[in-house]
C-alpha positions as CSV (number, residue, x, y, z in Angstrom):
1,M,25.5,-8.0,-15.8
2,L,23.5,-9.3,-12.8
3,E,24.0,-11.9,-10.2
4,I,21.3,-14.1,-8.8
5,I,21.1,-13.9,-5.0
6,K,19.3,-16.5,-2.9
7,T,17.7,-15.0,0.2
8,D,18.8,-16.2,3.6
9,G,17.7,-13.3,5.8
10,K,21.0,-11.5,5.3
11,A,22.2,-11.6,1.7
12,E,19.1,-9.7,0.4
13,Y,19.4,-6.9,2.9
14,S,23.1,-6.5,2.2
15,A,22.3,-6.1,-1.5
16,L,19.5,-3.7,-0.9
17,S,21.6,-1.4,1.3
18,A,23.2,0.0,-1.9
19,L,19.8,1.0,-3.0
20,R,19.1,2.9,0.2
21,K,22.4,4.7,-0.1
22,R,21.5,5.8,-3.6
23,S,18.3,7.4,-2.4
24,G,19.9,9.2,0.5
25,Q,22.7,10.9,-1.4
26,V,22.8,14.7,-1.1
27,N,24.7,16.8,-3.6
28,R,26.1,19.7,-1.6
29,E,27.6,21.3,-4.6
30,A,24.3,21.3,-6.4
31,E,22.6,22.8,-3.4
32,R,25.2,25.6,-3.3
33,L,24.8,26.4,-7.0
34,V,21.0,26.3,-6.9
35,S,20.8,28.5,-3.8
36,E,22.8,31.1,-5.6
37,I,20.5,30.9,-8.6
38,L,17.4,31.2,-6.5
39,E,18.7,34.2,-4.7
40,N,19.7,35.9,-7.9
41,V,16.4,35.3,-9.6
42,Q,14.5,36.5,-6.5
43,E,16.5,39.8,-6.5
44,R,16.9,40.5,-10.2
45,G,14.0,38.7,-11.9
46,D,14.0,38.5,-15.7
47,A,17.6,39.7,-16.0
48,A,18.9,36.9,-13.9
49,V,16.7,34.4,-15.8
50,R,18.1,35.6,-19.1
51,E,21.7,35.3,-17.9
52,Y,21.2,31.7,-16.7
53,T,19.3,30.7,-19.8
54,V,22.2,31.8,-22.0
55,K,24.7,30.2,-19.7
56,F,23.0,26.8,-19.5
57,D,21.0,26.5,-22.7
58,G,23.3,28.4,-25.1
59,S,20.8,31.1,-26.1
60,C,17.7,32.9,-24.8
61,P,14.6,33.7,-26.8
62,E,13.7,37.4,-27.2
63,Q,10.4,36.7,-25.4
64,F,10.1,34.1,-22.7
65,E,6.4,33.4,-23.4
66,V,5.3,31.3,-26.3
67,S,2.5,32.8,-28.2
68,Q,-0.9,31.1,-28.5
69,E,-0.4,31.1,-32.2
70,E,2.8,29.2,-32.0
71,I,1.1,26.6,-29.7
72,R,-1.8,26.3,-32.2
73,Q,0.7,25.8,-35.1
74,A,2.5,23.1,-33.1
75,L,-0.7,21.2,-32.7
76,E,-1.6,21.6,-36.4
77,K,1.8,20.5,-37.6
78,A,2.2,17.6,-35.3
79,D,1.9,14.0,-36.4
80,Q,-1.9,13.5,-36.3
81,D,-1.6,9.8,-35.3
82,F,0.5,11.0,-32.3
83,I,-2.2,13.6,-31.5
84,A,-4.9,10.9,-31.7
85,S,-2.9,8.7,-29.3
86,L,-2.6,11.7,-26.9
87,L,-6.3,12.3,-27.1
88,A,-7.1,8.7,-26.3
89,A,-4.7,9.0,-23.3
90,V,-6.4,12.2,-22.2
91,K,-9.8,10.5,-22.2
92,N,-8.5,7.7,-19.9
93,I,-6.5,10.0,-17.6
94,S,-9.5,12.4,-17.3
95,E,-12.0,9.6,-16.5
96,Y,-9.7,8.1,-13.8
97,H,-9.0,11.3,-12.1
98,S,-12.6,12.5,-12.2
99,R,-13.3,9.7,-9.7
100,Q,-10.9,11.4,-7.2
101,V,-12.9,14.6,-6.9
102,Q,-14.0,15.3,-3.3
103,Q,-17.0,17.5,-2.3
104,S,-17.2,20.3,0.2
105,F,-19.5,19.4,3.1
106,L,-21.7,21.1,5.7
107,D,-22.6,19.4,9.0
108,A,-25.6,21.1,10.7
109,H,-26.5,20.1,14.3
110,A,-29.8,20.3,16.0
111,D,-28.5,22.9,18.6
112,G,-27.7,25.4,15.8
113,V,-24.0,24.5,15.5
114,M,-22.7,24.3,11.9
115,M,-19.3,23.2,10.7
116,G,-17.9,22.0,7.5
117,Q,-15.1,22.0,4.9
118,R,-14.5,23.9,1.7
119,I,-12.5,22.3,-1.1
120,R,-11.3,24.4,-4.0
121,G,-8.5,24.4,-6.6
122,L,-5.3,26.3,-6.2
123,S,-5.2,29.7,-8.0
124,R,-2.1,29.1,-10.1
125,V,0.1,26.1,-10.6
126,G,3.5,25.9,-12.4
127,L,4.3,22.8,-14.5
128,Y,8.0,22.1,-15.2
129,V,8.6,20.0,-18.4
130,P,12.1,19.0,-19.4
131,G,13.2,19.6,-23.0
132,G,15.8,18.0,-25.3
133,T,16.3,14.3,-25.2
134,A,14.3,14.0,-21.9
135,A,11.1,15.6,-23.4
136,Y,8.1,13.7,-22.2
137,P,4.7,14.8,-23.6
138,S,3.1,12.2,-21.4
139,S,4.2,14.2,-18.3
140,V,2.3,17.2,-19.6
141,L,-0.9,15.2,-19.6
142,M,-0.3,13.6,-16.2
143,N,0.5,16.9,-14.5
144,C,-2.0,19.1,-16.2
145,I,-5.2,17.0,-16.4
146,P,-5.7,16.4,-12.6
147,A,-5.0,20.1,-12.0
148,K,-7.7,21.1,-14.5
149,I,-10.1,18.6,-12.9
150,A,-9.3,20.0,-9.4
151,G,-10.3,23.5,-10.6
152,V,-6.9,25.2,-10.7
153,G,-7.4,28.7,-12.0
154,E,-4.3,28.9,-14.3
155,I,-1.6,26.5,-15.3
156,I,1.8,27.9,-16.2
157,M,4.2,25.6,-18.0
158,T,8.0,26.2,-18.3
159,T,10.2,24.2,-20.6
160,P,13.8,24.8,-21.7
161,P,14.4,26.3,-25.1
162,G,16.2,24.2,-27.7
163,K,19.5,25.2,-29.3
164,D,17.6,27.2,-31.8
165,G,15.7,29.0,-29.1
166,T,12.4,27.4,-29.7
167,A,10.3,24.9,-27.7
168,N,10.1,21.2,-28.4
169,P,7.1,20.9,-30.8
170,D,5.8,17.7,-29.2
171,I,5.7,19.4,-25.8
172,L,3.8,22.3,-27.2
173,A,1.3,20.0,-28.9
174,A,0.8,18.1,-25.6
175,A,0.3,21.4,-23.8
176,A,-2.4,22.4,-26.3
177,V,-4.2,19.0,-25.9
178,A,-4.0,19.0,-22.1
179,G,-5.2,22.6,-21.7
180,V,-2.1,24.4,-20.4
181,D,-2.9,28.2,-20.2
182,R,0.5,29.8,-20.8
183,V,4.0,28.4,-21.8
184,F,7.3,30.0,-21.0
185,L,10.7,29.0,-22.6
186,I,12.7,28.7,-19.4
187,G,14.5,25.7,-18.0
188,G,16.6,24.6,-15.0
189,A,16.6,25.9,-11.5
190,Q,16.0,29.4,-12.8
191,A,12.6,28.3,-14.1
192,A,11.6,27.0,-10.7
193,A,12.8,30.2,-9.1
194,A,10.8,32.3,-11.6
195,L,7.7,30.3,-10.8
196,A,8.1,30.5,-7.1
197,Y,9.0,34.2,-6.8
198,G,7.5,35.6,-9.9
199,T,9.4,38.0,-12.3
200,E,8.4,40.8,-14.6
201,S,7.4,38.2,-17.2
202,V,6.5,35.0,-15.2
203,P,3.6,35.0,-12.8
204,R,4.1,33.7,-9.3
205,V,2.5,30.3,-8.7
206,D,1.2,28.4,-5.6
207,K,2.7,25.0,-6.4
208,I,5.4,23.6,-8.8
209,V,5.0,20.1,-10.2
210,G,6.8,18.1,-12.9
211,P,10.1,16.2,-13.3
212,G,13.5,17.7,-13.8
213,N,17.2,17.0,-13.5
214,L,19.2,17.2,-10.3
215,Y,19.2,21.0,-10.3
216,V,15.5,21.3,-10.8
217,A,14.8,18.7,-8.1
218,T,17.2,20.6,-5.8
219,A,15.5,23.9,-6.5
220,K,12.1,22.4,-5.8
221,K,13.4,21.0,-2.5
222,L,14.8,24.4,-1.4
223,L,11.7,26.3,-2.5
224,Y,9.3,24.1,-0.6
225,G,7.7,26.4,1.9
226,T,7.8,29.4,-0.4
227,V,5.6,27.3,-2.7
228,D,4.2,23.8,-2.5
229,I,5.7,21.0,-4.6
230,D,4.5,17.6,-5.8
231,M,7.4,15.6,-4.4
232,I,11.2,15.3,-4.4
233,A,11.5,12.6,-7.1
234,G,14.5,10.3,-7.3
235,P,15.6,7.9,-10.0
236,S,13.0,5.7,-11.5
237,E,12.5,2.1,-10.2
238,I,10.6,-1.1,-10.7
239,L,10.1,-4.2,-8.6
240,I,8.7,-7.3,-10.2
241,I,7.2,-10.2,-8.2
242,A,7.1,-13.3,-10.3
243,D,6.5,-17.1,-9.8
244,E,7.2,-20.0,-12.1
245,T,4.2,-19.1,-14.3
246,A,5.8,-15.8,-15.4
247,N,7.2,-15.3,-18.9
248,P,10.9,-14.5,-18.6
249,A,10.9,-12.5,-21.8
250,Y,8.2,-10.2,-20.3
251,V,10.1,-9.9,-17.0
252,A,13.4,-9.0,-18.7
253,A,11.7,-6.5,-21.0
254,D,10.0,-4.7,-18.1
255,M,13.2,-4.6,-16.1
256,M,14.9,-2.8,-19.0
257,S,12.0,-0.5,-19.5
258,Q,13.0,1.2,-16.3
259,A,16.7,0.7,-16.6
260,E,16.8,2.8,-19.8
261,H,15.7,6.0,-17.9
262,D,19.2,6.6,-16.5
263,R,22.1,4.9,-14.8
264,L,20.7,5.4,-11.4
265,A,17.4,3.7,-12.2
266,S,16.7,0.5,-10.3
267,S,15.2,-2.8,-11.5
268,I,14.6,-5.6,-9.1
269,L,13.1,-9.1,-9.6
270,L,11.8,-11.1,-6.7
271,T,10.9,-14.7,-7.6
272,T,10.5,-18.1,-5.9
273,S,11.7,-19.8,-9.1
274,L,15.5,-20.2,-9.7
275,S,14.6,-21.4,-13.2
276,L,12.8,-18.1,-14.0
277,A,15.7,-16.1,-12.6
278,E,18.2,-17.9,-14.9
279,K,15.9,-17.6,-17.9
280,T,15.4,-13.9,-17.2
281,L,19.2,-13.3,-17.1
282,A,19.4,-14.9,-20.5
283,E,16.6,-12.8,-21.9
284,L,18.2,-9.6,-20.6
285,E,21.4,-10.4,-22.5
286,Q,19.5,-11.2,-25.7
287,Q,17.0,-8.4,-25.7
288,K,19.3,-5.5,-24.8
289,Q,21.2,-6.0,-28.1
290,N,18.3,-4.5,-30.0
291,L,17.7,-1.5,-27.7
292,S,18.9,2.1,-28.4
293,R,19.9,2.9,-24.9
294,Q,21.9,-0.3,-24.3
295,E,24.8,1.4,-22.6
296,I,22.5,3.1,-20.0
297,I,20.6,-0.1,-19.4
298,E,23.8,-2.1,-18.7
299,A,25.1,0.5,-16.3
300,S,21.8,0.7,-14.5
301,L,21.4,-3.0,-14.1
302,E,25.0,-3.5,-13.1
303,Q,24.8,-0.9,-10.3
304,Y,21.2,-1.0,-9.1
305,G,19.6,-4.1,-10.6
306,M,19.2,-7.4,-8.8
307,I,17.5,-10.7,-8.9
308,L,16.5,-12.2,-5.6
309,V,15.3,-15.8,-5.4
310,C,13.1,-15.9,-2.3
311,R,12.1,-18.9,-0.1
312,N,8.4,-18.3,-0.4
313,M,5.7,-15.9,-1.4
314,D,5.4,-14.3,2.0
315,E,9.0,-13.3,1.9
316,M,8.5,-11.5,-1.4
317,V,5.6,-9.5,0.1
318,T,7.7,-8.6,3.1
319,L,10.6,-7.4,0.9
320,A,8.3,-5.5,-1.4
321,N,6.8,-3.6,1.5
322,E,10.2,-2.8,2.8
323,I,11.5,-1.6,-0.6
324,A,8.3,0.5,-1.1
325,P,8.9,0.7,-4.9
326,E,7.6,3.4,-7.3
327,H,6.3,0.7,-9.7
328,C,5.5,-2.9,-8.7
329,E,4.5,-5.6,-11.3
330,I,2.9,-8.8,-10.1
331,M,3.4,-11.7,-12.6
332,T,2.0,-14.7,-10.7
333,A,-0.6,-17.3,-11.2
334,N,-3.1,-15.3,-9.2
335,P,-2.0,-11.6,-9.2
336,M,-5.1,-10.2,-7.7
337,E,-4.3,-11.8,-4.3
338,Y,-1.5,-9.3,-3.9
339,L,-3.8,-6.3,-4.2
340,G,-4.4,-6.3,-0.4
341,K,-0.9,-7.3,0.6
342,I,1.4,-4.7,-1.1
343,D,0.8,-1.6,1.0
344,N,3.9,0.4,0.3
345,V,3.9,1.1,-3.5
346,G,3.3,4.0,-5.9
347,S,1.4,1.9,-8.4
348,L,0.6,-1.8,-8.8
349,F,0.6,-3.5,-12.2
350,L,-1.3,-6.8,-12.0
351,G,-0.9,-9.7,-14.4
352,Q,1.2,-10.5,-17.5
353,Y,-0.4,-7.9,-19.7
354,A,-0.3,-4.8,-17.5
355,P,3.4,-3.8,-18.0
356,E,4.5,-0.5,-16.5
357,P,4.5,1.5,-19.8
358,V,0.7,1.0,-19.9
359,G,0.5,3.2,-16.8
360,D,3.2,5.6,-18.0
361,Y,1.3,6.6,-21.1
362,F,-2.3,5.5,-21.4
363,A,-4.3,3.6,-18.7
364,G,-5.4,6.5,-16.6
365,P,-3.7,6.3,-13.2
366,N,-1.1,9.0,-12.7
367,H,2.5,8.2,-13.6
368,V,3.9,10.8,-11.1
369,L,4.7,8.4,-8.3
370,P,6.8,8.4,-5.1
371,T,10.3,7.0,-5.4
372,S,13.2,6.0,-3.2
373,G,11.1,4.2,-0.7
374,T,8.9,7.2,0.0
375,A,5.8,5.2,-1.1
376,R,5.7,4.4,2.7
377,F,4.2,7.8,3.2
378,F,3.7,9.6,-0.1
379,S,0.9,9.1,-2.6
380,P,0.7,9.4,-6.4
381,L,0.0,12.8,-8.0
382,G,-3.8,13.3,-8.3
383,V,-6.7,15.7,-8.0
384,D,-6.0,16.1,-4.2
385,S,-2.5,17.4,-5.1
386,F,-4.1,20.6,-6.6
387,V,-6.7,21.5,-4.0
388,K,-6.6,23.2,-0.7
389,K,-9.1,22.6,2.1
390,S,-10.3,24.9,4.8
391,S,-12.7,24.3,7.7
392,Y,-15.4,26.5,9.1
393,L,-17.7,26.5,12.1
394,Y,-20.6,28.5,13.5
395,Y,-21.9,28.3,17.1
396,T,-24.9,29.9,18.8
397,K,-24.5,31.4,22.2
398,E,-26.5,28.5,23.6
399,A,-24.2,26.0,22.0
400,L,-21.1,27.8,23.3
401,S,-22.6,27.8,26.7
402,Q,-22.8,24.0,26.6
403,A,-19.2,23.7,25.6
404,R,-17.9,26.6,27.8
405,D,-16.7,24.7,30.9
406,H,-14.9,22.1,28.8
407,I,-13.0,24.6,26.7
408,V,-12.1,26.8,29.7
409,R,-10.9,23.8,31.7
410,I,-8.6,22.6,28.8
411,A,-7.3,26.1,28.2
412,K,-6.4,26.6,31.8
413,K,-4.7,23.2,32.0
414,E,-2.4,24.4,29.2
415,G,-1.8,27.7,30.9
416,L,-3.4,29.8,28.2
417,T,-5.6,32.1,30.2
418,A,-6.3,34.4,27.4
419,H,-7.9,31.5,25.5
420,A,-10.1,30.8,28.5
421,N,-10.9,34.5,28.7
422,S,-12.1,34.7,25.1
423,I,-14.8,32.2,26.1
424,E,-15.7,33.6,29.5
425,V,-16.0,37.2,28.3
426,R,-18.9,36.3,26.2
427,F,-20.9,35.4,29.3
428,H,-19.9,38.4,31.5
429,V,-20.3,41.4,29.1
């Protein structure tokens, strides 16, 4: 299923090149189809959304919007142990993201100049939530809670209808727990288009967040600029850094926890121990036999999984920062020493007992993370993702007089004489 590669300065980079090609692939046919859907929805609104919903989902509900009564019933009928777990996660997620809130500020100077920054939540945000077999209630919490904390005025959720034309009840229950304001039964690229442009039924939003399939991701990419988006998410990935003290059973289990997402998911182990590498291979073979998504796991590991035996710890750090993984687990004798060394990562998981699923569901940090090496410049979803900032300033005539010559000099150097004039006129009229 996997081969063990010993690093030599060349072999590891050759193996990683396939990973880079995966992240750079562009589906031109998907772009063509999605562009057509976006244009049609923009022009024809609800009618186009209905046609695409019937075409892709098999049926279309009479009303797109799910009633508040239906959402309430989903919450009441849900497994109450499941709801208790969601509420415990909500507490942790809320506490973590509350620490991210920034304050507006005013900076007043002795000469009468005032300047500052206003921070406020977006007016309306759209949350896309997949349905069917890829229904993830945890994503509802992770996308909605920081938006609420940021002060977003209204959160609109779209999710595809099932074959019977109804919503996934677990998704509705999570929406009720998280505080989603309105829910619409629309999926696919047509849902993204409806949120971006607005239709007779669906209000126009300022930003679209949430995971989706290739067509949803492509729609978000093409709509960026019409609306803001969270990020263009690629396949899930995990990088594990481990030494001889790591438990190979844990390492194998965590590699497969990402591999089961889909065939394009990537699971990589970096270790200084050949013995751990060999034992991890054996654990992968043994543990996969008991897992429901064995076929997907095997395909993922075969195509995009790898085990690299590195020459030293510094080499592992260098490779980790070059890969810039979505998730990075540190299973070493002293995991905390890596906290200041791994700079390019979506989220770090430190120690033997902080596996990635703890972050996916419960701990508090957001699980919406940059993928495909974009952790070099992107950050996890958070409260900042749902606010906008504006600056302001106030000058007295005396203060402007002090700055006058500097401003005029720079404006004239740039050839913008009207800029200079807007300053000068205030002292000649």
